[in-house]
C-alpha positions as CSV (number, residue, x, y, z in Angstrom):
1,X,-127.5,63.3,101.9
2,X,-125.0,66.2,101.8
3,X,-122.8,66.7,98.8
4,X,-119.4,68.3,99.5
5,X,-117.2,69.7,96.8
6,X,-113.5,70.1,97.2
7,X,-112.5,73.5,95.8
8,X,-108.9,73.8,94.7
9,X,-107.0,76.8,96.1
10,X,-104.9,76.8,93.0
11,X,-104.9,80.1,91.1
12,X,-103.9,80.5,87.5
13,X,-103.1,83.3,85.2
14,X,-105.3,84.5,82.3
15,X,-103.4,82.6,79.6
16,X,-103.7,79.3,81.5
17,X,-107.4,80.0,82.1
18,X,-107.9,80.5,78.4
19,X,-105.9,77.3,77.6
20,X,-107.8,75.2,80.1
21,X,-111.2,76.5,79.2
22,X,-110.7,76.7,75.5
23,X,-111.9,80.3,75.7
24,X,-110.1,83.2,73.8
25,X,-108.2,85.6,76.0
26,X,-110.0,88.5,74.4
27,X,-113.3,86.9,75.4
28,X,-112.2,86.6,79.0
29,X,-111.2,90.3,78.9
30,X,-114.5,91.2,77.5
31,X,-116.5,89.3,80.1
32,X,-114.5,91.1,82.8
33,X,-115.1,94.5,81.1
34,X,-118.8,94.0,81.0
35,X,-119.0,92.5,84.5
36,X,-119.9,88.9,83.7
37,X,-116.6,87.8,85.3
38,X,-115.6,89.7,88.5
39,X,-112.3,91.5,88.6
40,X,-109.7,88.9,89.3
41,X,-107.2,89.0,92.2
42,X,-103.7,90.1,91.3
43,X,-100.3,89.0,92.4
44,X,-97.4,91.3,93.4
45,X,-96.3,91.6,89.8
46,X,-99.8,92.7,88.7
47,X,-100.7,89.5,86.9
48,X,-104.4,88.5,87.1
49,X,-105.0,85.4,89.1
50,X,-108.1,83.2,88.6
51,X,-109.5,81.0,91.3
52,X,-111.4,77.7,90.8
53,X,-114.6,79.7,91.3
54,X,-113.6,82.0,88.4
55,X,-112.9,79.0,86.3
56,X,-116.3,77.4,87.1
57,X,-118.1,80.7,86.3
58,X,-116.3,81.0,82.9
59,X,-117.3,77.4,82.0
60,X,-120.9,78.4,82.9
61,X,-120.7,81.4,80.7
62,X,-119.2,79.5,77.8
63,X,-121.9,76.7,78.1
64,X,-124.7,79.3,78.1
65,X,-123.2,81.1,75.1
66,X,-122.9,77.7,73.3
67,X,-126.7,77.3,73.9
68,X,-127.3,80.7,72.4
69,X,-128.1,82.8,75.5
70,X,-127.6,86.5,74.9
71,X,-125.5,88.7,77.2
72,X,-128.6,90.1,78.7
73,X,-130.0,86.6,79.3
74,X,-126.7,85.7,80.9
75,X,-126.9,88.8,83.2
76,X,-130.4,87.7,84.3
77,X,-129.2,84.1,85.0
78,X,-126.2,85.3,86.8
79,X,-128.2,87.8,88.9
80,X,-130.3,84.9,90.1
81,X,-127.4,82.6,90.7
82,X,-125.3,85.2,92.4
83,X,-128.1,86.1,94.8
84,X,-128.4,82.5,95.8
85,X,-132.1,83.1,96.2
86,X,-133.5,81.6,93.1
87,X,-135.9,78.8,92.4
88,X,-135.9,76.3,89.6
89,X,-139.1,77.9,88.4
90,X,-137.3,81.2,87.8
91,X,-134.5,79.5,85.9
92,X,-137.1,77.5,84.0
93,X,-139.0,80.7,83.0
94,X,-135.8,82.3,81.7
95,X,-135.0,79.1,79.8
96,X,-138.4,78.9,78.2
97,X,-138.2,82.5,77.1
98,X,-134.9,81.7,75.5
99,X,-136.4,78.6,73.8
100,X,-139.2,80.7,72.4
101,X,-136.6,83.1,70.9
102,X,-134.6,80.1,69.5
103,X,-137.8,78.7,67.9
104,X,-138.5,82.1,66.2
105,X,-134.9,82.2,64.9
106,X,-135.4,78.7,63.5
107,X,-138.6,79.8,61.8
108,X,-136.8,82.9,60.3
109,X,-133.9,80.8,59.1
110,X,-136.2,78.3,57.4
111,X,-137.9,81.2,55.6
112,X,-134.6,82.6,54.6
113,X,-133.6,79.1,53.3
114,X,-136.8,78.9,51.2
115,X,-136.2,82.4,49.8
116,X,-132.6,81.7,48.8
117,X,-133.5,78.3,47.4
118,X,-136.2,80.0,45.2
119,X,-134.1,82.7,43.9
120,X,-131.1,80.4,43.3
121,X,-133.4,78.0,41.3
122,X,-133.9,80.7,38.7
123,X,-130.2,80.8,37.9
124,X,-128.9,79.6,34.6
125,X,-125.8,77.5,34.2
126,X,-123.7,80.5,35.0
127,X,-122.6,81.4,31.5
128,X,-125.0,84.3,30.9
129,X,-124.3,87.8,32.1
130,X,-127.9,88.2,33.5
131,X,-128.3,87.0,37.1
132,X,-131.7,86.4,38.5
133,X,-130.3,86.5,42.0
134,X,-128.9,90.0,41.6
135,X,-132.1,91.1,39.9
136,X,-134.2,89.8,42.8
137,X,-131.9,91.5,45.3
138,X,-132.1,94.8,43.5
139,X,-135.9,94.8,43.5
140,X,-137.5,97.5,45.6
């Protein structure tokens, strides 16, 4: 079975791209500056024009960022995708590395939560000038 996608030839300006994607214009500029989005075509007036392919790529970037992928991880993913010569195994390996990183962050956040809970529990009702939280934070 062959799947055929119809790609619109409609091009839109940056403001419309931002509006449609829910992405900040500054983020789009940043992604262009660091090479995650290719330089867009321009019309005679110099306005940037984004194709459907650009819109799909931006949605991909935004979804990856929502899932916590770093810029470097995005570069790795895009390098594979752009080459067209990737395997599901390669993408899986990158995703599993990211998952390991996320799990470590969760562990670190749980430790941080326990620490803050412990030092906050030592607080009085807030009427005394001494503050155990500040005392703990000032410890060497």
